[in-house]
C-alpha positions in Angstrom: -7.2 -22.2 -16.9 -7.6 -18.9 -15.1 -7.1 -18.8 -11.3 -8.6 -15.9 -9.3 -7.0 -15.3 -6.0 -8.2 -12.8 -3.4 -6.2 -11.8 -0.3 -7.3 -9.5 2.5 -7.1 -8.9 6.2 -4.2 -10.4 7.9 -2.9 -12.0 4.7 -1.8 -8.5 3.6 -1.2 -7.2 7.1 2.6 -7.4 7.3 5.7 -7.8 5.2 5.9 -11.5 6.1 2.3 -12.0 5.2 2.8 -10.2 1.9 5.8 -12.4 1.2 3.7 -15.5 1.8 1.0 -14.1 -0.6 3.7 -13.4 -3.2 5.0 -17.0 -2.8 1.5 -18.4 -3.3 1.0 -16.3 -6.4 4.3 -17.3 -7.9 3.8 -21.0 -7.2 0.4 -21.0 -8.9 0.6 -22.2 -12.5 -1.2 -20.7 -15.4 -3.0 -17.4 -15.9 -4.0 -15.6 -12.7 -5.9 -12.6 -11.5 -4.8 -11.3 -8.0 -7.1 -9.1 -6.0 -6.0 -7.7 -2.7 -7.5 -5.5 0.0 -5.6 -2.6 1.4 -2.7 -3.4 3.8 -3.7 -3.6 7.4 -4.5 -0.2 8.8 -4.8 1.6 5.5 -8.6 1.6 5.3 -8.8 3.1 8.8 -6.2 5.6 7.7 -8.2 6.7 4.7 -11.4 7.0 6.8 -9.4 9.1 9.3 -8.4 11.5 6.6 -12.0 11.8 5.5 -12.9 12.7 9.1 -10.3 15.5 8.9 -9.2 15.4 12.6 -7.4 18.7 13.1 -3.6 18.3 13.5 -3.6 14.7 12.5 -3.3 14.9 8.7 0.5 15.3 8.5 1.0 12.5 11.1 -1.4 10.2 9.2 0.3 10.9 5.8 3.7 10.2 7.3 2.5 6.9 8.7 0.9 5.9 5.4 4.1 6.8 3.5 6.4 5.0 5.9 4.3 1.8 5.8 4.4 1.7 2.0 8.1 2.5 1.8 9.0 -0.1 4.4 7.1 -2.8 2.5 8.6 -1.8 -0.8 12.1 -1.7 0.6 11.7 -5.2 2.1 10.2 -6.8 -0.9 12.0 -5.2 -3.9 15.6 -5.3 -5.1 17.4 -2.0 -5.5 16.4 -1.5 -9.1 12.8 -2.2 -8.5 12.8 0.0 -5.4 14.2 2.9 -7.4 11.4 2.4 -10.0 8.9 2.2 -7.3 10.1 5.5 -5.8 9.9 7.2 -9.2 6.1 6.4 -9.2 5.4 6.7 -5.5 7.0 10.0 -4.6 5.0 12.1 -7.1 1.8 10.4 -6.2 2.4 11.1 -2.5 3.1 14.7 -3.3 0.0 15.0 -5.3 -2.0 13.3 -2.5 -0.5 15.7 0.1 -1.3 18.7 -2.1 -4.9 17.6 -2.9 -5.7 16.7 0.7 -4.3 20.0 2.1 -6.2 22.1 -0.4 -9.5 20.3 0.5 -9.2 21.2 4.1 -11.6 24.0 5.0 
């Protein structure tokens, strides 16, 4: 049997909430598909970047990066965190580069 689980809003809004979600997923037997919304505050962050408020881009990117690093550090062991950083850092740099070149 295939179980589809969707989590959003406050269920992905903090490290503790994400840990609860992970526990639910791990305890569910069988095949599963897990769908999540963005972590709390990330959708608003992305909308803010699209609005391109002068002087706020660097602050917004730093907040975005910190939130993801904090969650990864709290939920992953050292080896997993290192692997995460190998993927995350180049993606953040590409994101910074592409968002700075699109600014008029």
